[in-house]
C-alpha positions as CSV (number, residue, x, y, z in Angstrom):
1,M,169.2,-122.1,-16.6
2,A,168.4,-119.2,-19.2
3,L,168.0,-116.6,-16.4
4,F,171.9,-116.9,-15.7
5,T,173.0,-118.1,-19.2
6,K,174.0,-115.6,-21.8
7,I,175.2,-116.2,-25.6
8,I,178.0,-113.8,-26.9
9,L,178.7,-113.9,-30.5
10,C,181.6,-112.4,-32.3
11,V,180.9,-111.7,-36.3
12,S,183.6,-111.0,-38.5
13,G,183.8,-110.8,-42.3
14,N,184.5,-114.6,-42.6
15,Q,182.9,-116.2,-39.6
16,L,181.0,-116.1,-36.3
17,T,182.2,-117.3,-32.9
18,A,179.5,-118.0,-30.7
19,G,180.2,-118.7,-26.7
20,V,178.1,-119.8,-23.9
21,W,178.8,-118.2,-20.5
22,T,177.0,-119.3,-17.1
23,L,177.5,-117.2,-13.9
24,R,180.3,-115.4,-15.8
25,K,182.3,-118.6,-16.8
26,L,182.6,-120.0,-20.3
27,Q,180.8,-123.1,-20.8
28,S,181.4,-123.8,-24.5
29,F,182.1,-122.2,-27.9
30,Q,181.8,-123.2,-31.5
31,V,183.0,-121.1,-34.7
32,F,180.5,-120.9,-37.8
33,E,182.0,-120.2,-41.2
34,H,180.0,-117.5,-43.2
35,T,178.5,-120.2,-45.7
36,E,175.0,-121.8,-45.9
37,Q,176.1,-125.0,-44.0
38,G,177.5,-122.5,-41.4
39,K,174.1,-120.5,-41.0
40,Q,172.4,-123.9,-40.8
41,D,174.6,-124.9,-37.8
42,F,174.2,-121.9,-36.1
43,G,170.3,-121.9,-36.2
44,S,170.4,-125.3,-34.6
45,F,172.8,-124.2,-32.1
46,L,170.4,-121.4,-31.0
47,Q,167.7,-123.9,-30.9
48,Q,169.5,-125.8,-27.9
49,Y,169.4,-122.4,-26.0
50,P,165.8,-121.2,-26.3
51,N,165.0,-117.7,-24.4
52,T,168.7,-117.2,-23.6
53,K,170.0,-113.5,-24.0
54,I,172.3,-112.9,-27.0
55,H,174.8,-110.1,-27.4
56,L,176.6,-109.6,-30.8
57,L,180.2,-108.0,-31.3
58,V,181.0,-106.8,-34.8
59,D,184.5,-106.9,-35.9
60,S,184.6,-104.9,-39.2
61,V,186.7,-103.1,-41.6
62,E,184.1,-100.7,-42.5
63,E,183.7,-98.5,-39.4
64,D,183.5,-94.9,-39.0
65,Y,184.4,-92.7,-36.0
66,R,183.6,-89.1,-35.4
67,L,184.5,-87.1,-32.4
68,E,181.9,-83.9,-31.9
69,S,181.0,-81.4,-29.1
70,L,177.7,-80.6,-28.3
71,P,176.0,-78.1,-25.7
72,H,175.9,-79.3,-22.0
73,T,172.6,-80.7,-21.4
74,F,171.3,-83.8,-19.7
75,G,168.0,-85.9,-19.7
76,G,165.6,-85.9,-22.7
77,A,167.3,-82.4,-24.1
78,R,170.5,-84.6,-24.2
79,R,168.9,-87.5,-26.1
80,E,167.2,-85.6,-28.8
81,L,170.6,-83.6,-29.2
82,V,172.5,-86.9,-29.9
83,D,169.9,-88.5,-32.0
84,R,169.9,-85.4,-34.0
85,K,173.7,-85.6,-34.5
86,L,173.5,-89.6,-35.4
87,G,170.6,-88.6,-38.0
88,Q,173.1,-85.6,-39.6
89,L,176.2,-87.8,-39.5
90,Y,174.8,-91.3,-40.6
91,R,171.5,-90.6,-41.9
92,N,171.4,-94.0,-44.1
93,L,173.3,-96.2,-41.6
94,V,171.1,-98.9,-39.3
95,F,173.9,-99.7,-36.8
96,R,175.1,-96.2,-35.5
97,A,175.8,-94.9,-31.8
98,A,177.1,-92.0,-29.5
99,H,179.7,-92.7,-26.6
100,F,180.0,-89.8,-24.0
101,I,183.7,-88.9,-23.3
102,N,183.5,-86.1,-20.8
103,R,182.9,-82.5,-20.6
104,E,185.4,-79.8,-21.7
105,K,186.8,-77.8,-19.0
106,T,187.1,-74.4,-21.0
107,K,185.0,-72.3,-23.1
108,R,181.5,-72.8,-23.0
109,K,182.4,-76.9,-21.2
110,D,180.5,-78.6,-23.9
111,D,179.8,-82.3,-23.8
112,R,182.2,-84.3,-25.9
113,F,181.0,-87.2,-27.6
114,L,182.5,-90.1,-30.1
115,F,180.0,-91.0,-32.8
116,F,180.5,-94.3,-34.5
117,A,178.7,-96.6,-37.2
118,L,178.9,-99.5,-39.1
119,S,179.6,-98.3,-42.8
120,K,178.3,-101.7,-44.1
121,A,176.4,-104.1,-42.2
122,D,175.4,-106.7,-44.9
123,F,177.9,-109.4,-43.4
124,I,175.8,-109.3,-40.0
125,V,172.4,-108.8,-41.1
126,C,172.2,-112.5,-42.4
127,W,173.3,-113.6,-38.9
128,I,170.8,-111.5,-37.0
129,D,167.8,-112.7,-39.5
130,I,168.8,-116.2,-38.1
131,I,168.7,-115.0,-34.7
132,E,165.1,-113.3,-35.3
133,A,163.8,-116.9,-37.1
134,Q,164.6,-118.5,-33.8
135,Q,162.9,-115.8,-31.7
136,A,166.1,-115.5,-29.8
137,P,166.4,-112.3,-27.5
138,L,169.0,-109.8,-29.1
139,A,170.1,-107.5,-26.3
140,G,172.6,-105.5,-28.3
141,V,174.9,-104.9,-31.1
142,Y,178.5,-103.8,-30.0
143,M,181.6,-103.1,-31.7
144,L,184.7,-105.1,-30.5
145,S,187.0,-101.9,-30.8
146,M,185.2,-100.2,-27.9
147,L,186.1,-103.0,-25.4
148,S,189.7,-101.7,-25.7
149,Q,189.1,-99.3,-23.3
150,A,188.3,-101.9,-20.7
151,I,191.8,-103.8,-21.8
152,V,193.6,-100.7,-21.2
153,K,191.6,-100.0,-17.8
154,R,192.3,-103.7,-16.7
155,M,196.1,-103.4,-17.2
156,R,196.1,-99.9,-15.7
157,L,197.7,-98.2,-18.7
158,T,197.9,-94.4,-17.8
159,Q,200.0,-93.0,-21.0
160,P,198.0,-90.3,-22.7
161,H,198.6,-91.5,-26.2
162,I,198.4,-95.1,-26.8
163,I,197.9,-97.3,-30.0
164,L,196.8,-101.1,-28.7
165,S,197.6,-103.2,-31.6
166,E,195.8,-106.6,-31.5
167,R,196.3,-109.7,-33.4
168,L,192.9,-111.1,-34.2
169,N,191.5,-113.8,-36.6
170,S,190.0,-111.1,-39.0
171,G,193.6,-109.0,-39.0
172,L,195.4,-106.6,-37.4
173,R,193.3,-104.0,-35.5
174,Q,195.2,-100.7,-34.3
175,T,192.9,-98.5,-31.9
176,Y,194.2,-95.2,-30.5
177,L,193.1,-94.2,-27.2
178,H,193.8,-90.8,-25.4
179,H,193.6,-91.1,-21.8
180,G,191.9,-94.0,-22.0
181,H,189.0,-93.1,-24.2
182,L,188.8,-94.4,-28.0
183,R,189.3,-92.1,-30.8
184,I,189.9,-94.0,-33.4
185,S,190.2,-97.7,-34.7
186,R,191.1,-99.8,-37.8
187,L,191.3,-103.3,-38.9
188,A,193.7,-104.6,-41.5
189,P,193.4,-107.8,-43.0
190,I,196.2,-110.0,-42.9
191,N,196.7,-112.1,-46.1
192,A,199.2,-115.0,-46.7
193,D,201.8,-112.6,-48.0
194,A,201.5,-110.3,-45.1
195,E,201.7,-113.5,-42.6
196,S,205.0,-114.6,-43.9
197,R,206.5,-111.0,-43.3
198,L,204.8,-110.3,-40.1
199,G,207.1,-107.7,-38.7
200,Y,207.3,-105.8,-41.9
201,F,203.4,-105.8,-41.9
202,Y,203.1,-104.5,-38.2
203,L,205.6,-101.4,-39.5
204,V,203.7,-100.6,-42.4
205,E,200.4,-100.5,-40.7
206,T,201.8,-98.7,-37.7
207,E,203.0,-96.0,-40.1
208,K,199.7,-95.4,-42.2
209,T,197.8,-95.5,-38.4
210,R,200.4,-92.7,-37.3
211,L,200.1,-90.6,-40.4
212,Y,196.1,-90.9,-40.2
213,L,196.3,-89.5,-36.6
214,I,198.2,-86.7,-37.6
215,S,196.0,-85.9,-40.9
216,Q,193.0,-86.0,-38.3
217,K,195.0,-83.6,-36.0
218,F,194.5,-86.2,-33.2
219,V,198.4,-85.7,-32.4
220,A,201.3,-83.6,-33.7
221,R,204.1,-85.1,-35.5
222,D,206.2,-84.7,-32.4
223,T,203.6,-86.4,-30.0
224,A,205.2,-89.3,-28.1
225,L,203.2,-92.4,-29.0
226,N,203.2,-95.4,-26.9
227,M,202.1,-98.8,-28.5
228,V,200.8,-101.7,-26.8
229,L,201.2,-105.1,-28.0
230,P,199.1,-107.9,-26.7
231,S,200.5,-111.4,-27.2
232,L,201.2,-115.0,-25.8
233,D,204.1,-115.1,-28.2
234,T,207.1,-113.5,-26.2
235,E,210.0,-113.7,-28.8
236,G,207.9,-113.0,-31.8
237,S,206.3,-109.8,-30.0
238,K,209.9,-108.7,-28.9
239,V,211.0,-108.5,-31.9
240,I,208.2,-106.7,-33.5
241,C,208.4,-104.2,-30.7
242,R,212.0,-103.7,-31.4
243,N,211.8,-103.3,-34.9
244,I,208.8,-100.5,-34.4
245,E,211.0,-98.5,-31.5
246,Q,214.0,-98.7,-34.4
247,E,212.0,-97.7,-37.8
248,Q,209.1,-95.6,-36.3
249,G,210.5,-94.0,-33.1
250,I,207.3,-95.1,-31.3
251,E,207.8,-96.7,-27.6
252,C,206.6,-100.3,-27.7
253,E,205.5,-102.2,-25.1
254,R,204.6,-105.9,-25.0
255,L,201.5,-106.6,-22.8
256,D,201.4,-110.4,-21.5
257,L,198.1,-111.5,-22.8
258,A,198.1,-114.5,-20.4
259,E,198.5,-112.1,-17.4
260,L,195.2,-110.3,-18.7
261,A,193.5,-113.5,-19.0
262,R,194.2,-114.5,-15.4
263,S,193.2,-111.1,-14.1
264,V,189.6,-111.7,-15.7
265,K,189.4,-115.5,-14.4
266,F,190.0,-116.8,-18.0
267,E,191.7,-119.4,-19.8
268,A,194.8,-118.0,-21.7
269,N,195.6,-121.3,-23.9
270,L,191.8,-120.6,-25.4
271,L,193.2,-117.2,-26.9
272,K,196.1,-118.8,-29.0
273,N,193.5,-119.8,-31.9
274,N,190.6,-117.6,-30.9
275,P,191.7,-114.2,-29.6
276,E,188.6,-112.5,-29.9
277,L,187.3,-114.8,-27.0
278,L,188.9,-112.3,-24.7
279,H,186.6,-109.5,-25.6
280,M,183.9,-111.8,-25.6
281,H,184.7,-112.8,-22.0
282,L,185.0,-109.0,-20.9
283,L,181.5,-108.5,-22.4
284,A,180.0,-111.5,-20.6
285,I,181.2,-110.0,-17.4
286,G,179.7,-106.9,-17.5
287,H,181.8,-104.5,-19.6
288,V,178.9,-103.7,-21.8
289,P,179.5,-100.9,-24.7
290,D,177.2,-98.7,-26.3
291,N,174.3,-100.3,-28.2
292,L,174.3,-100.0,-32.0
293,A,171.3,-101.6,-32.8
294,P,167.9,-99.7,-33.1
295,S,165.0,-100.6,-30.7
296,N,163.2,-102.9,-33.5
297,F,166.1,-105.3,-33.5
298,I,166.0,-105.7,-29.7
299,K,162.2,-106.2,-29.2
300,Q,162.3,-109.7,-28.5
301,H,164.6,-109.0,-25.7
302,Q,162.6,-106.6,-24.3
303,V,159.7,-108.9,-24.4
304,N,162.1,-111.5,-22.6
305,V,163.1,-109.2,-19.9
306,V,159.4,-108.7,-19.0
307,R,158.8,-112.3,-19.2
308,Q,161.8,-113.0,-16.9
309,S,160.7,-110.3,-14.7
310,I,157.0,-111.9,-14.1
311,N,158.7,-115.2,-13.6
312,V,160.9,-113.8,-11.0
313,A,158.2,-112.3,-9.1
314,T,156.1,-115.1,-9.4
315,A,158.9,-117.4,-8.1
316,M,159.6,-114.9,-5.0
317,V,155.6,-114.8,-4.3
318,C,155.6,-118.7,-4.4
319,L,158.5,-118.6,-2.1
320,G,157.3,-116.2,0.1
321,G,154.2,-118.1,0.4
322,L,156.0,-121.2,1.4
323,L,158.0,-119.4,4.0
324,F,154.7,-118.4,5.6
325,C,153.0,-121.7,5.1
326,G,156.6,-123.2,7.1
327,M,155.9,-120.5,9.5
328,Y,152.3,-121.1,10.3
329,L,152.7,-125.0,10.3
330,K,155.4,-124.5,12.9
331,Q,153.2,-122.3,15.0
332,A,150.4,-124.9,14.6
333,S,152.7,-127.7,15.7
334,D,153.8,-125.7,18.8
335,F,150.4,-125.0,19.5
336,V,149.7,-128.6,19.5
337,A,152.3,-129.6,21.6
338,E,151.8,-126.8,24.0
339,T,148.1,-128.0,24.3
340,Q,149.1,-131.6,24.7
341,Q,151.6,-130.6,27.4
342,A,149.1,-128.6,29.0
343,A,146.4,-131.4,29.0
344,A,148.9,-133.7,30.6
345,D,149.6,-131.2,33.3
346,T,146.3,-130.8,33.9
347,R,145.9,-134.6,34.5
348,I,148.7,-134.8,36.7
349,Q,147.4,-131.8,38.7
350,E,144.0,-133.7,39.1
351,Q,145.7,-136.8,39.8
352,R,147.6,-135.2,42.8
353,Y,144.7,-133.4,43.9
354,N,142.5,-136.4,44.0
355,E,145.0,-138.3,46.1
356,V,145.3,-135.2,48.2
357,A,141.5,-134.7,48.4
358,K,140.8,-138.3,49.9
359,D,142.1,-137.2,53.3
360,F,140.1,-134.1,53.2
361,P,137.0,-134.3,56.2
362,S,133.6,-134.5,54.4
363,T,131.7,-131.2,54.4
364,P,127.9,-130.8,55.1
365,I,127.6,-128.2,52.1
366,P,128.3,-129.3,48.5
367,S,130.9,-127.5,46.6
368,A,128.5,-126.3,43.9
369,D,126.4,-124.2,46.9
370,L,129.7,-123.0,47.9
371,E,130.5,-121.7,44.2
372,L,127.2,-119.8,44.2
373,V,128.0,-118.2,47.5
374,V,131.3,-117.1,46.1
375,E,129.7,-115.7,43.1
376,A,127.0,-114.0,44.9
377,H,129.7,-112.4,47.3
378,Q,131.5,-111.3,44.2
379,S,128.5,-109.9,42.6
380,I,127.3,-108.1,45.7
381,K,131.1,-106.8,46.6
382,P,130.9,-103.8,44.0
383,Y,127.7,-102.3,46.0
384,I,129.6,-102.5,49.3
385,K,130.4,-99.1,50.1
386,T,131.2,-96.6,52.9
387,P,130.2,-93.0,53.5
388,N,134.0,-91.9,53.2
389,R,133.2,-90.5,50.0
390,M,130.5,-88.3,51.1
391,M,132.5,-87.2,54.2
392,A,135.8,-86.1,52.1
393,I,133.3,-84.1,49.6
394,V,131.2,-82.3,52.6
395,S,134.8,-81.8,54.4
396,S,136.4,-80.3,51.2
397,A,133.2,-77.7,50.4
398,M,133.7,-76.4,54.4
399,S,137.3,-75.8,53.9
400,G,136.7,-72.4,53.2
401,L,133.4,-71.7,55.7
402,P,134.6,-71.9,59.3
403,E,131.3,-70.4,60.4
404,I,129.4,-73.5,59.1
405,Q,128.9,-76.2,61.9
406,I,127.5,-79.9,60.8
407,N,125.2,-81.3,63.3
408,R,123.8,-84.3,61.8
409,L,124.6,-86.1,58.6
410,R,122.6,-89.2,57.1
411,W,124.0,-91.3,54.5
412,L,122.5,-94.0,52.5
413,Q,122.3,-96.1,49.0
414,T,119.1,-95.9,47.2
415,N,117.6,-95.8,43.6
416,D,114.9,-93.5,44.9
417,T,116.4,-90.2,44.4
418,N,113.0,-88.4,45.9
419,I,113.5,-90.3,49.1
420,K,112.6,-87.9,52.4
421,D,114.5,-87.7,55.5
422,N,113.1,-89.6,58.3
423,D,114.3,-86.2,60.5
424,A,111.1,-84.4,61.8
425,S,113.0,-81.3,62.7
426,V,112.8,-79.3,59.5
427,T,111.1,-76.3,60.5
428,N,111.6,-73.9,57.4
429,Q,111.1,-75.3,54.2
430,V,113.2,-73.7,51.4
431,T,111.1,-71.8,48.7
432,S,111.5,-72.2,45.0
433,E,113.5,-69.4,44.5
434,V,116.2,-70.9,46.7
435,A,115.9,-74.4,45.4
436,A,116.3,-73.2,41.8
437,V,119.9,-72.1,42.7
438,T,121.1,-75.4,43.9
439,T,119.5,-77.9,41.7
440,S,120.5,-79.1,38.3
441,N,118.9,-80.8,35.3
442,F,119.4,-84.5,36.8
443,I,117.5,-87.1,35.5
444,P,118.0,-90.5,37.8
445,D,118.3,-93.9,36.5
446,P,116.3,-96.1,38.5
447,T,118.7,-99.0,37.9
448,I,121.6,-97.2,39.8
449,M,122.2,-97.0,43.7
450,Y,123.0,-93.6,44.4
451,E,124.9,-92.4,47.5
452,T,122.6,-90.1,48.8
453,G,123.2,-87.7,52.1
454,F,121.2,-85.5,54.3
455,I,123.1,-82.6,56.3
456,N,121.5,-81.0,59.2
457,G,123.8,-77.9,60.3
458,E,123.8,-74.3,62.0
459,L,126.2,-71.2,61.7
460,R,128.3,-71.1,64.6
461,N,128.4,-67.9,66.6
462,F,125.2,-66.4,64.7
463,T,124.4,-62.7,65.9
464,G,121.1,-62.4,63.8
465,D,122.6,-61.5,60.6
466,Y,120.4,-63.8,58.4
467,R,121.3,-62.4,55.2
468,A,125.0,-63.5,56.0
469,A,123.7,-67.0,57.0
470,L,121.5,-67.4,53.9
471,N,124.9,-66.3,51.9
472,S,127.0,-68.8,53.9
473,V,124.5,-71.7,53.2
474,N,124.2,-70.8,49.6
475,K,127.8,-70.6,49.2
476,L,128.4,-74.1,50.9
477,A,125.8,-75.5,48.2
478,E,127.5,-74.0,45.4
479,Q,131.0,-75.3,46.3
480,L,129.3,-78.8,46.8
481,K,127.7,-78.9,43.3
482,A,131.0,-77.9,41.9
483,N,132.5,-81.0,42.7
484,P,132.3,-83.6,39.7
485,A,131.3,-86.6,41.8
486,V,128.2,-84.5,43.0
487,V,125.0,-84.6,40.6
488,K,122.7,-83.0,42.5
489,V,122.5,-80.3,45.6
490,E,119.1,-79.3,47.2
491,I,118.6,-77.1,50.3
492,L,115.8,-78.5,52.0
493,Q,115.8,-75.9,55.0
494,A,117.4,-72.3,54.9
495,P,118.7,-70.3,58.1
496,V,115.7,-68.2,57.3
497,N,112.0,-68.4,55.5
498,V,112.5,-65.7,52.9
499,S,108.7,-66.5,51.7
500,S,106.3,-63.3,51.3
501,Y,103.5,-65.5,52.5
502,T,104.8,-65.8,55.9
503,N,103.5,-63.8,58.8
504,L,105.4,-61.8,61.3
505,Q,105.5,-62.4,64.7
506,G,107.1,-61.8,67.9
507,S,108.3,-58.3,69.3
508,T,111.5,-56.5,68.4
509,N,111.7,-55.7,72.3
510,D,112.3,-59.3,73.0
511,E,116.1,-59.2,73.3
512,K,116.4,-62.6,75.1
513,T,114.4,-64.5,72.5
514,S,116.8,-62.9,69.9
515,L,119.8,-64.0,71.3
516,Q,118.8,-67.8,71.8
517,S,117.3,-68.0,68.6
518,A,119.5,-70.4,66.0
519,A,120.4,-70.0,62.1
520,L,119.7,-74.0,61.1
521,F,119.7,-75.3,57.6
522,K,119.5,-78.6,55.9
523,L,120.7,-80.2,52.7
524,K,120.1,-83.0,50.4
525,I,123.1,-84.4,48.4
526,I,123.2,-87.0,45.6
527,L,126.3,-88.2,44.2
528,K,127.2,-89.6,41.0
529,Q,128.0,-93.6,40.5
530,E,131.6,-94.3,41.2
531,V,133.4,-95.6,38.5
532,P,135.6,-99.0,40.3
533,A,139.3,-98.5,39.6
534,A,140.8,-100.8,36.8
C-alpha cells in the first residue's frame, strides 16, 4: 500500500541504488547503472510503485560545507536570514540547505548554522527527470554525509573530535564531527591501484583530511583526533587501524557494522556489497536530514500529501459511518427483541388473567361503565377542596391583631366572584372611600372555581373608640391582601359608618346604649387558584 510504503534512492557518480521499504522494513532493492539502459529500467521500476513517496540520497564528490553564525532569531525572521545567506554563499547552485547546530554560549549568543550544497548536480538531474516524467512524488533530496550524525548517535560515540571513515561503493568517505555535529565531509574514489594498496590509501587520505581540518582551523596540530572505522571485515580493519595509529598518531577504533545493523533491525549481510543500504535504512526509519531540493522539485509530493490526507479523512468518515450504522443496527435489534419479549410477557399475563378471571363472580355493572366512573372521579378529584387554606390565611393575618374576633366564616367555591352572602345581619355598608383601599385590579376568569370566604367579626373589649376599630379592620384587610395567595379583599361592613350622608341619632347622655354597642365588621376574601403539587 502506497500510504505505508516509501522508496529510498541513493545516487552516486556511477550508479543508483533503489530500495523499497514498507513499515520500516526493507522489502527489495535494485541497482541501476548510469547508462541509457539503466535509466529505462529505473523508469520501469517506478511504474510498479505509483504514488509512492520517494527520498533521494546523494553521495557526491562535489560537496561544499560552510560554518557560519547568524544573529539569534526565530520564525519567519530566521527563515529570511537563512535564505539570504544561502543566496550569498551559493547563488547559482540549485541544491542547497542549512542545518542548525546550536546557539553560542558567549558573546552575542548567535545561532550557528552549517550551510552545505552540491557544487555539481548534473549526475542527479537526469534521475530526477525520470521521476518527474513518471509523476512520482519526490519528497526530498538529502546528502548521505548528514546521516553520519545518526550513526554516531546510535553507537553512543561521545568523543569531541571524530573522523568517521566509511567504505562505500562510491569510494572512501571521511566525515569530521565535532561533539556529534557534522563539520565537513569528503569523498575519495577508490580506483584499482588504490584497491590493491588499501592500507596505504587509508593513510594518505587520512593525512589529507587532517591537514584540511588544520587549514580550516577546525582543529589544532596537537588536537587529539579519534577515527572510527565501520567495517564487517574484522582483520582487515584492525590492520588499517593499527597502521593509522602508528603512522598518523590518531587513535583509531573499529566499529562493528553488523552490530550497528542489528541495532536498527537491518540484515547485516546485505551491507557487504551495498554498504550505502545502511544510510538508506536510517532515512527510511525516520532519520530525515535537511532537504536540499527547492519547492518546485517536490510539488508532486505536496499534491500527493493532500491526496493522501483526503483519502485518510474519507476513510475515517466512512469508518465512523459504519460504526454508527452498526451501533444503530444493534440498538434496533435490541428494541425488536425487547418488543417481542414484552409482547410475549403480555400474552402470558393475559392468559394467566383469563384463567383467574374464570372464577370471578359476575358483576351487574359492565367494566366499561366502571372505567367511566373512575375517569370521572379522577377529573373531579382536583376540585375537591376544604376550607383549610382559607382558615390558615385568615389565621396568619390575625396573628398580630389580638383585638380581632371572628364570629362567622362562610367558605365556598364558585366562578361568580360577585356572589352575595346570604347573611342579612349587615347593617353598615362600606363606602367607596374605604372599599378603594382594600380592593385590587382583579379580572376574574369565569372558567376557574375560586375559593371565596365571607368573614363576620367584631372588636374585642370595644370601648367606643371607632377610629381605632376602623384602623384595626383596615390593617387586617391589608395583611390579608399582602398574602400572595389572596387575589382580592373587600370590606363589606365597617365597624362604623363614615359616610357624610348619614343622619345623627341618639343622645350623648345615653350612657347605657353606648356601653352595649359593638364594633362589627364583615370582609369578603377571594383566593387565587391553587396550583397542584407536581
